[in-house]
N, C-alpha and C positions, 0 to 999 in steps of 0.2 A: 667110349663116350668122350674121353679126353682127347683122342686123336683128331677127330673132326674139328673140335674147338681149337686145337693147336694149329691145324692147317688153316682155319679161317683167320686166326690171329696173324699167322705168318703172311697170308695173302694180303691182309689189310696193311700190314707193315710194308710189304713190298710195293703195294699200290701207292702208299704215302711217299715212299722213297722215290718212285718213278715220278710222282707229281712234283716233288721238290727238285729233282734233277731237271725236269722239264722247265720249271720256272727259272732255274739258274741258267740253263742253256739259252732260253729265249731272252733272258735279261742280258746275258753276255753278248748275244748277237745284236740286240737292240743298241747296246752301248757302242759296239764296233761300228754299226751303221751311222749312228749319230756322230761319232768321232770322225769317221771317214767323210761324212757330208760337211761337217764344220771345217775340216781341213781342205776339202776340195773347193769349197766356196768361201774363202776367207773374207770377212767383212773389212772393208777399207777403214783404216783408223785416221 
């Protein structure tokens, strides 16, 4: 009875870790795109 509960908890923890990694990766890609665009098209000062 404790085994399926442990498996479910492990699966939930894994899903949360995947979600966090997805957010981190998407955020990092977004930052790179914004940085690249800001450098590709510099605003004249």
